[in-house]
C-alpha positions in Angstrom: 37.9 -13.0 10.8 41.7 -13.6 10.5 42.1 -10.9 7.9 40.3 -8.4 10.1 42.3 -9.3 13.1 45.5 -8.7 11.1 44.2 -5.2 10.2 43.3 -4.5 13.8 46.7 -5.5 15.3 48.7 -3.8 12.6 47.9 -0.4 13.8 47.7 -1.0 17.6 50.0 1.2 19.6 50.1 1.6 23.4 48.4 4.8 24.4 50.9 7.2 25.8 49.6 10.5 27.2 46.2 8.9 27.6 43.8 9.2 25.8 46.2 10.2 23.0 48.5 7.9 21.1 51.3 10.6 20.8 53.9 10.3 23.5 54.6 13.5 25.5 58.1 14.5 26.7 57.3 14.4 30.4 59.1 12.0 32.7 58.5 11.1 36.4 61.7 12.7 37.6 63.9 9.8 38.8 64.0 7.0 41.4 61.2 6.8 43.9 58.5 8.2 41.5 55.8 5.9 40.2 52.5 6.0 38.5 49.7 3.4 37.8 47.2 3.7 34.9 44.0 1.8 34.1 42.7 2.6 30.7 39.7 1.5 28.6 39.1 1.9 24.9 36.0 0.8 22.9 36.3 0.9 19.1 33.7 0.2 16.4 35.3 -0.8 13.1 34.1 -0.5 9.5 32.5 -3.8 8.7 31.0 -4.2 12.1 33.9 -5.5 14.2 34.1 -4.3 17.8 37.2 -4.1 19.9 37.5 -3.4 23.6 40.8 -3.1 25.4 41.7 -2.7 29.0 45.3 -1.6 29.6 47.0 -1.7 33.0 50.3 0.2 33.1 52.9 0.6 35.8 55.6 3.3 35.2 58.7 4.0 37.3 61.3 6.8 37.2 64.9 5.6 36.7 66.7 8.8 36.0 65.5 12.4 36.0 64.9 12.1 32.3 64.4 8.3 31.9 61.3 6.2 32.7 60.6 2.5 32.4 57.1 1.0 32.1 55.2 -2.3 31.8 51.8 -2.5 30.1 49.5 -5.5 30.2 46.4 -5.2 27.9 43.3 -7.4 27.9 41.3 -7.4 24.7 37.8 -8.4 23.6 36.9 -8.7 19.9 33.5 -9.4 18.4 32.9 -9.8 14.7 29.2 -10.9 14.1 28.8 -14.2 16.0 32.6 -14.7 16.3 34.1 -13.6 19.6 37.6 -13.8 21.1 39.0 -12.4 24.3 42.2 -12.7 26.3 45.5 -11.1 27.2 47.3 -9.2 24.5 51.1 -9.1 24.2 52.9 -7.7 27.3 54.5 -4.4 26.4 57.6 -2.8 28.0 59.1 0.5 27.1 61.6 3.1 28.0 61.1 6.8 27.5 64.2 9.0 27.4 64.3 12.8 27.0 68.1 13.5 26.7 67.7 17.1 25.3 65.6 19.8 26.8 65.6 23.6 27.2 63.3 26.1 28.9 60.5 25.6 26.4 61.4 22.6 24.3 62.2 18.9 24.7 63.5 16.1 22.4 63.3 12.4 23.3 62.2 9.0 22.2 60.2 6.0 23.4 61.3 2.5 22.5 58.7 -0.2 23.1 58.9 -4.0 22.8 55.6 -6.0 22.4 56.6 -9.4 23.8 55.1 -12.6 22.4 52.9 -13.4 25.4 49.4 -12.7 24.1 46.7 -15.3 23.4 46.7 -16.7 19.9 44.5 -14.6 17.6 45.0 -11.5 19.7 48.8 -11.0 20.0 51.2 -10.6 17.1 52.5 -14.1 17.5 56.1 -12.8 17.6 58.0 -10.1 19.4 57.7 -6.7 17.7 58.9 -3.2 18.4 57.6 0.4 18.2 59.8 3.6 18.1 58.5 7.1 18.8 60.7 10.1 18.2 59.4 13.0 20.3 59.8 16.7 19.6 57.9 19.0 21.9 57.7 22.8 22.3 55.7 25.1 24.6 54.1 28.2 23.1 52.4 30.2 25.9 50.0 27.8 27.6 49.9 25.5 24.5 52.2 22.6 24.0 52.9 21.3 20.4 54.1 17.8 20.1 55.3 15.9 17.0 55.9 12.1 17.1 57.6 10.3 14.3 56.4 6.6 14.6 58.0 3.4 13.3 56.4 0.0 13.8 58.7 -3.0 13.2 56.6 -6.1 12.4 57.6 -7.2 8.9 58.9 -10.5 10.3 55.4 -11.5 11.4 53.4 -13.4 8.8 50.8 -11.2 7.1 52.1 -8.0 8.5 54.5 -5.3 7.2 56.4 -2.4 8.8 54.6 0.9 9.1 55.8 4.5 9.7 54.2 7.9 10.1 53.6 11.0 12.2 51.3 12.1 15.0 50.7 15.8 15.5 49.5 16.6 19.0 48.5 19.9 20.7 47.4 20.2 24.3 47.2 22.8 27.1 46.0 23.3 30.6 43.0 25.6 30.2 42.2 25.5 34.0 44.2 24.2 36.9 42.0 21.1 37.0 41.5 20.6 33.2 43.8 19.8 30.2 42.3 19.8 26.7 44.0 18.4 23.6 43.7 17.0 20.1 45.8 15.0 17.7 45.9 13.8 14.1 47.7 10.7 13.0 49.0 9.6 9.6 50.4 6.1 9.5 51.5 4.4 6.3 52.1 0.6 6.1 54.7 -0.7 3.7 52.2 -3.3 2.5 50.8 -1.9 -0.8 47.4 -3.6 -0.4 46.7 -1.7 2.9 46.2 2.0 2.6 47.1 4.7 5.1 45.7 4.8 8.6 44.6 8.3 9.7 42.6 9.4 12.7 41.5 12.5 14.7 41.4 12.2 18.4 39.9 14.8 20.9 40.6 14.4 24.6 40.3 15.9 28.0 42.1 15.2 31.3 40.6 16.1 34.6 43.0 16.7 37.6 40.9 16.3 40.8 44.2 16.2 42.8 47.9 16.9 41.9 48.5 13.1 41.8 45.3 11.9 40.1 44.1 12.2 36.5 40.8 11.1 34.9 40.8 11.2 31.1 38.2 10.9 28.3 38.6 10.7 24.6 36.8 10.4 21.3 38.4 8.8 18.3 37.3 9.2 14.6 39.0 7.6 11.6 39.5 10.0 8.6 39.8 7.1 6.1 37.0 4.6 5.5 38.4 1.0 5.1 37.2 -2.3 6.3 39.0 -3.3 9.5 39.8 0.4 10.3 38.3 1.8 13.5 35.4 4.0 12.5 35.1 5.6 15.9 36.0 5.0 19.5 35.5 6.1 23.1 38.2 6.1 25.7 38.3 6.5 29.5 41.4 6.4 31.8 42.5 6.7 35.4 46.0 7.6 36.5 47.5 7.7 40.0 51.0 9.0 40.8 52.7 8.0 44.0 
């Protein structure tokens, strides 16, 4: 169980433009703008392990191109007869988009995973993630490339990881956005092979300030502890 949990937490990232893991280059637009998210993900791993997560996120605009957010996940893990549940590490991040043009944007998201989670669920130490964001609009389609670095080598049993996420999305109707992404993440640990996945998602916009999202995740590499497939549902409210 311990080995499987290490594999699970090695690759966990906060979802950004839910249900996708890639971070988009949009910001809330400055002080006085907020949004709340409640997201759910259910993953079935090779080997039978199941993982459910409930993420509650509050995001606030600081500057026109700078946001701050707090994310509190709650996790349930079941491996055969063994079960564990509780709060995961509290996550805080800033998203900054310092460079932008008419149809392109460049930014980053720096996230800290604070050592607040229940033993066996959290990392057991503060860790960090960095996303470098490059985004370009081509007609109604937006192409997004994230360079990802996960800093966790100081945690027993874990190593740093790095990779890329290629994301494409577009508003096909005023009330519907469709998108897909492919991720390649390579841990520095030689005994753990690459993490790759394909994710398809849709976001409904019943109002200008409300989003309801759905996603389907599929691993492209079969390995014990890796998420075989997953289903995701999210709710977002801007105010």
